[in-house]
N, C-alpha and C positions, 0 to 999 in steps of 0.2 A: 720449110716445116715440116716434121715426119707426127705421125699420129700422136705418139707418146707426148711431145713435147704441144700440140693443138690440145691434148687433152687435159694437158697439165693446167697450160693458159684458161680453161673454160671453166678447170676449177676455182682457178685461179679469182675469175670473177664469180663462180655462184659455186661455194661450195657441196650446197644443197642437191647437187642437180643430180641425180641418181645414175640417170644414165649414161652422163659422160666418165661418173664413179666406175660403173662398172665396164665402160669401153676401155677408160684406164686399165684396171682389172685384167679384163681379155686380153689387151695388148702387154700386159706383161708374162702372161703366160703362152703368148705366142713365141714370146722375146729368150722362153727359159729363166725370166725373173721371178720364182714360182714364190720365194720368201716375200717381195713387192705384191708380185699378185694377191697372196693369202692377206700380209695387211690392209689389202683396200677393198676387199673383198668384205673384210671385219667391218673398217670404216662404214661401207653402204649397208650391210647387216644391221649396226649402230643404228644410222640414221634411217633406214627403216627397213625396219626388224619384219615386215611380209614380204620382200622381196628375195624371196624363194631360190632363184637362180643364182643369188649372188652364194649360198650355201650351197647350193651343188655344187655349185666349180669350185668354191673353196675346199670343200671337201677334197676335190678332185685332184686337188693340186696339192693338198695336203698329206693323202695317197703317193702322190710322186715324189713327195719329200719323206714318204716311210713312217710319215707321224698318224698310225694307222686309228689309235684313239681317238686322237682329236678328230682323226675326218669322222669316225663315227656319229662320234659327240655334233658333230655339223651339221653330218646329214639327217638326225634327229631334231634338230634345231628345223633343219629347211621341211621337214613334212611336218613339222609347224606352223612352221608360216605357209606352206602350199593349203592346209589344211583352213587359216586362218582367211584366208585369200578366195578358199574356193575353188586351189588350182590342182584341178584333175588331173591334168598332162601332167603340171612340176612334181607333183606326189608322186604318179608314175616314174618316173624318171629317178626322180630322189631313193624312192622306192630299190627300183635298181639295182643302185649303184650301192646302195645300204649293202641288200640282199648278196651280191659279189663278194662286198667284205668281208660278209661272213660274220 
């Protein structure tokens, strides 16, 4: 069984597993399935609104898809999530991505 299938099976058993959902989204990114990745990152952010890296990687995928305004909004949401969690490292990475986007 490949990683995608294994993660889908984990999520079928436990849909609230944030780590598995993040892993599935990242596998979609690696596979070039960016729309699917965005959908999973958004699901993750919906179930765990403070999971800052979901916003970061979602923003990156949106940039690759050319959806720059959505990427900006997503990065902004990520900054808020990082602030809520007190995660200075995530906040720095998200701010840097936002700054590069312009």
